N, C-alpha and C positions, 0 to 999 in steps of 0.2 A: 303885242311884239312887234319889233320891225322888222322888214323887209330883209336884214341881215340873217334873219335866225333861219331864213327859209333852207339857208345852204347848211345847215346844224346835222351833224351825221347819225345815225340810230346806230343801236347796237342790239341785237335781237339774241336773245338766249334761250336755249333749251335744245330737246332731244332732233336728233334728225332722222327718221325713220326711211325704210325703203316701202313706198306702197306698193301693194299689190292691187289694182283698181279692178273690180269687174264690173263691169258694166251692160246695161241693157237687159238685166234680168225681168224672166216674167214674171216673177214673185219672190218675196224672200223666201230664200230656205226656213224649213222646219226640220223638227227632231224627225229624223229617220227618212227624210225623203230627198233627192239630188236634184239640185237645180241647176241649169244650162244658161251661160251668162253668152250673151251675144257680143261680147267684148271682154279683152283683158289688155292691161298696159302697166307697167313698171317704171315709176315717178320716186324723185325724192321728194319727203313729205316731213312732216309734221310741222305745228304752228307756227315755229320759230322761222323758219325756210321760208315757208309759204308768206307768212307775212314779210319778210324779207325781198322776196324777190321783188313782192307788190311795189314796195317800197322803192326799188332799184328801178322798177319801169315806170314810175311818177317821177323819176328824176332826181332824187335826194341819195346822196351816199349811205353806202349802210353797210356794215358787217356784222356776221354770222358768229356768235359763241357755240360752238356745238363740238360734237365727237363725229369727224367725216368715219364715213362706212369703208370698212377694208371685207378683205376675202372676194369671196364670188359677186356678192352685190357691190363693190367698188369702180367696175367697167362699165357696167349700168346705170350709176348715177352720177360717177362723176365728170363727166362731159358737158351733163345737164347744168350740173351746179356750176362751173365753170362760165357756164355759157348764159347765167341768168343776172350778171352783172353785181352781185353780191358779192363783196371782200371776205375770202375764207382763211384769212390770215389769222382770226382771232380762234379759229376753231383746231381742232388736234384731230390727228388719225384714231379712231379705235382701234386695239389691240384686238390680231387675230384669236386671241385665245377667248375673245367673248361671243356668245351669241351674236348675230346680227337683230338691230332692233326693226323689227318689219312691221307693218299695218296689214292688213286684208279689209280692200275696202268694199262693200258692195251697195250698187246701187240700183235702184227699180223705181222709177218715175222721179219722184221727189220724195220716195222712201229711202233711206241709208240704214247700216249696218258697218261697225269696225271690228275687227279681232287684233286687237296689239300684244304683241311681245316688246318687254322692255329690257336693255340690258347696261350692264355700267352705268356712271354719274351722268348725271344731264348738262352738267356747269365743267367746263375744262377747268385742270387744275390751273391754267395761267391764268384766269379770270382776271382775278386782284392787279397783277399786272397788266394786264390790257385795259381794263378800263384804266386805270391810273395814268398808262402812259396815252390814251387815246384822245383824240380833240372830238370827243362824244358829247351832244347835247340831249340825245334819249335813250333810256333804256327802256324796252320792248320784252317784257318776259311770256313766251310763247306757252306756257299753260299753267295750273295754278299750282299741280302736283311739280314743277320743278321748284316754286318758291316756298312748298312745303320742306320740298329734298335741303333747298339749299337759301335757309332767310337771311344768310349775310349779304345777299343782292341788295336788299333795300338799305342797308346803312353804306356800303361800297358807293354802290350808285348817288346817294346824298352827299356823300363823302365827296365823290367828283364832281358835284354841283348839278347832275343829271335830271328834269323829270322822269316818270316812271309811268308807264302803260303795262296792264296785266290782262289776259287771254284767261276764262276759266279753264275749257274743256272737260267734259263728262270723266270722272272716276270718282265711283261709289265710296271706295275707302276716304280716299281725299275732301268729297263733299260730306262724308259725315262725322268729320272732326267736329271738335267744338272751341278750336283754338282761331279759326279762320277771320275774324271779326278784326282783330288787331293786326294781321296781314295785307287782307283785303285794303281797312281804312287806311295803312300807311303809303299807299301808290296814288296818282293822281286820276289815272283813267282805269275804271274795270271794266270789263266786255264781255260780258257773257250774252247767250244766247237763250231764246225764251225759256226751252224746257230748263237750264241751268238757274235761271231769273226763279224759275216757279220753286227748285229747290230750295233756294236759299230763300225766301219767302221776299224778293226783290219785287216791289209792283210803285206806281207813283202814288205819291199821298202818303209814303213811307219814308222814311231818312234811310238815304241811298248806303249802302255800305263802302262806297268811295267817294271824294269827292265831285266827281264826274263817273255817272254808272250810264253806260248803254248794254241797250236790251236789243239786240240783234232778233228780229222776227221773219227772217226769211223773205218770202213772197210780200209779205205785210210791210216790210222797209224797217226802220229802228225807229228806239225812243233814246232819247238824252235826261237824265234825272239826276237832278242838283237838289241841293238844300233849296234855293229858291223856286225854282219852276222844274216843268216837264216839258220836253219840244218833242214832236214825230214827225217822220218822216216818211212819207210812202215811197215805194219803188216802182218802175215801169215795168210790165212783166215782160219776159223774157223767154227762149226755149230751152228748157233747163235739158243739157246733156249728162251731166257728171255733179253733182256739186257739193263732190271733196274740197275741203278747204276755202269755200264761201267766205265763211266767219271771220278766216285769216286775211284773204283778200279784204272785206269790210276793213280791217284793223286799221291796215294799210292806209287806205283813202281818208280816214277818220286822221289817223296821228299825223299824216303827212299834212291835211288842213288846219288840223289843231296847230302844229309845231309854227305853221306858214301864219298864226293871228288870226283866222277865218272864225267868223260866226259858228257858234254851232249848227246851225240850223245849214249851212254850208259843210261843214264837216260830217254832218250823217248823208247828204246830200252825197258827198264824195265816197263814202264809207258803200253806202247804196249802190254804187255804180261799180266800183269795183268787184264787188259781191257778186253785181250780175256778169261782170266780164268773169268769173271764175267757171261760174254755173256752164257756161255755155261753149266750155272746153273740156278735156277729160284731163284729168289729173290738175291737182292745186295751180300749178306754175307751171305750166307747159306755153313754152315758145309765146313769152308774151309780148305783147307789140308796145310802141313807145304809150304811157297811158297818160301824161300831162297835160294833153290836151284836150282828150277826154275828159277827165275830173274836173276841167276849167269850164268846159260847156254846159257837166252836170250843176256847177256852181251856180 
């Protein structure tokens, strides 16, 4: 890729959640017991937004195509959404008649668990117009469930000349489907974490489900698998405060480096560094600094 591609705009699509993040749990809750958290915060979340926020922090223009919060959570989230540097003009407000989309995230050391309520469509009705009229280079789909719900995303992105990346995000019903191979195989980059990769029987030595398949392994780093080769990249240990959104942050670092034409080793290193940045703060994309120099150093 040429240096001109460095300014290519990313469009990130998927659900936007209100994350209720409980931190510093002495242990994870079990049935019949009550556990008291050391901290609670309310943050905008969802893979599409968190990846977009990190892309913006890396200095690349990015837009979010999602349903913006309404009702009681709008005021709690909109200020941070607007401060993220992500262009929100491709998104639409969620109707007040729909339940809010909420994720309860619980973290205890490196352990985490989530409880989520989805509501409404994952993709705004105006998406086709947005992608046709926008000057985008790349589409990132925040979770596999979004692609299952809206398979037309692939055709519309390809029609507009965009490259495509796809995160997995755990969903039992989605991962049990027998029609995932064609969907995953139609994107350029697939980015499951290690648990999701195991569920989908992805491993080095086997044909990867997408041309470039990246397995995110948390503190163990990351692996890139293609038909030709497998590349692994360790990461530096950091003090983990909250692991919410670490994989989505990794996506941003990897995609930004990949769009810049960097070798896969440098893409993995950039992803690892963004993931490490995420776990050292509460919330997936809270008060992000300028990350461009940080990732250059990692590469």
